[in-house]
N, C-alpha and C positions, 0 to 999 in steps of 0.2 A: 389674503387669508391670514387669520391670526395665528399666533404661535400655538395656542391651545387647540385650535381647530386642526392645524397641521399635525400636531402630535396625536390627536385622536384618530385622524384619518390614517396616519402611518402605523399606529399600533393596533388599531381595531379594538380598542379596549373600552368602548362605550358601555357603561354599566347597564345590566339588565334589571328587571323589576326585583328579582330575588336579592340582588346585591344591594339595591336601594333599601328594600325592607330590612335586610339584615343590618345595614348601617344605621337605620333609624332605631332599630331595637337596641343597638349598642350605644346609641347617642340619643336618648329620649328627650334631651333638652335642646336638640338641634333647632327645632322650629321656634323655640322661645328665644334663641340667640339670633334667628334670622326671621324677624317678623314680616319682612317684605315678602318672603316666600309663602309664609302662612296665609297672608291676606289673599294671595292669588291662587291658592289651592282650590280645586273644584272637588267637593266631597258630596256625592249624591247620597241621599238618605230620605226616609219617610217621616221624619219628625216635623217637617214643615217650617219654612221660614228661617232656618238656621243658615248663617252665611259664613261661619268660621268653625275651625276645628274645636275650639274651646266650647262654643255653644253646642256643638254636636256631642262632645264628650259629656257636658253637663246634662244634656237631655237624656243620654243613655244612663248616666248615673242616677238621675231622678227616677227613670223608669225602673231601674233595678231596686232602688230604695222603696218604691211603691209596691213592687212584687214581694220584697222581703217583709214589708209591713203587713201585706195581706197574708202571707204565710204565717207570720207570728200571731196575727189575730186568729187564724185558723187553729193553730196549736193551742193557744190560750182557751179557745172555745172548747176544744176537745178535752183539754185537761180539766176544765171546770165541769164539763158534762160527765167525765169519768169519776170525778170526786162525788158528784151528785148520785150517780148510779151506785158507787161503792157504799155511800151512806144509806141509800134505799135498800140495797141488798143486805146490809148489816141489820137494819131494822126488821126487814122481812124474815131473815134467818132467826132472829130472836123470837118473833111471833110464832114461827113454825115450831121451834124447839119447845115453846111453852105449851103447845097443844098436847093434850093428854090422850086423845084417841083419834081414830080415823075421821070422824065427823068434825072434830075441832080442827084437824089439819086442813080439811077441805074448806072450812069456813075461813081460816086464816089465809089460805092460798087465794081464794076468790077475792076476799076483801083487800088483801095486800096488792094484788095485781090491779084491781079497779082503782084503788085510792092512790097508790104510789106510782103505778106504771100506766095510767090512763087507758086501761082496758075497758071497752064497752061490754064485751061478752067474754066470759071465761068458760072453757069446757075442758073436762078431764075425762079421758077414756083409758081404761085398763084392759090389757090383753093377758090372759092366763087361765089356767085350770084351777078351780077351787078357790078363787080369790073372793073375799067378801066384798059386796058392792058398796055398801055404806053411802048410798046416794049418788054414786057415779056408775055409768054404764061399764059392765065387764063383759068382754067378748072372749069366747074360746079361740085358741090359736087357729083352728081350722074353720072358723066362721067366715062366711063370704065377706062380710063387712070388714073383719079384721085383716083379711088378705088384701082387700082393696086399700086399706090404710097403709099396710106395709109396702104396697106397690107404689102408692103416690108419695109416701113419706119414708123412704128407706133409710137405713143406717141410723146414725146418731146426730147428724148435722141438722140444725133448725132450718126450716123453710120459711122464707119471708116474701111478702109481696102482695100484689093484687091477684089472688088465686082465682081460677076459673070457677064457674058456678057448680060444677060437679064436685070439685074438691071441697069447696066451702060447705055445700050441703052434706057431704059425707061426714065432715067433722063437727059442724055446728047445727045440723038438722034444720028445724024451722026458723032458727034465728039467723040463718045465713043470708036471708034476703036483705037485711038492713046493713050488712057489712060491706066495706069497700077495700079493706086490706087486712092482713092477718099474719101472725107468726105461729107456726106449729113446731113445738119443741118435743122431740122424741125423748122418752125415758127408758133407760135400759139398766136396771139394777136387779139382777137375777134373784129370785124368780119373777120379779116384776118387769113387765114391759107395758108401755103405754104412751100417751101423748098429752101434753098440755097445749091447748089451743087458745090463743089470745086474739080476739077480733076487735076491729076498730071501724067506726063509721067514716073515719078520715082516710081518704085514699093515699095520702102521703105519710101516714103514721108508720107503716112498714113497707120497705121496698127491698128488692133483691140485692142491692149493692151495700146494704148495711152490714156492719160487722156482726158476727154470731158468737163471739167469745163469751160475752156476758150472758146471753140466752142459754148457751150450753152449760155454763156454771149454774144458772138458775134451774135448769132441768135436772142436773146431777143432784143438787141440793134437795129438790122436791122429791125426786125418786128415792133418795136415801131415807128421808123422813117418812114417806108413804110406806116404804118397805118395813120400817120399824113398827109403824102403826098397825099394818096388816098382820105382822107377826106378834103383836101384843107386847112389843118391847117398850120399855120406859126410857125417858131421858134422851 
């Protein structure tokens, strides 16, 4: 029996896995100094074909680099899309502010949403007492259709996605049959209450995991401009 073996047997100090791992962490260059050990290490992994720790580490680093690159591409796409939306909203705001009456506001609203935001159908519904229609449906608060709208689209958060036939028909009427997805934006600008509905024939145009911040801003803007127009305010 060798001296080293005898000492280990006598002291019972065989290193456990934690000790080995701790030692490797404290001496990260150990395997570089002992290449013979490195060659004989068995490192199971799913990267396929790697036979050494270095190759394994490189494969992991490459995978991390690919993931980081993918995330960066995603962030750049979102940033460019946000820039585009901000520019469109700015242009849209100027068009609405230039409108001199309710009819002009509605024309600017429909044209802007169709041209800049790829809307196939635009519907505006107002709810309130004594509101002038000006080419849009106006429902009394206690009207059955108004109560249905409030039930299906409560609060102030936009609703997006492939809406069922009942909700599409409720908000788009006869035009609902051609639509595959929609965004319904509530407006709440006392005394004005209503909805802007944007319909698309593309089933992927609007979906329920899209963000709603931009659409909420759009709804607030249109509601403010409509309220001013309904009250006969200028500018």
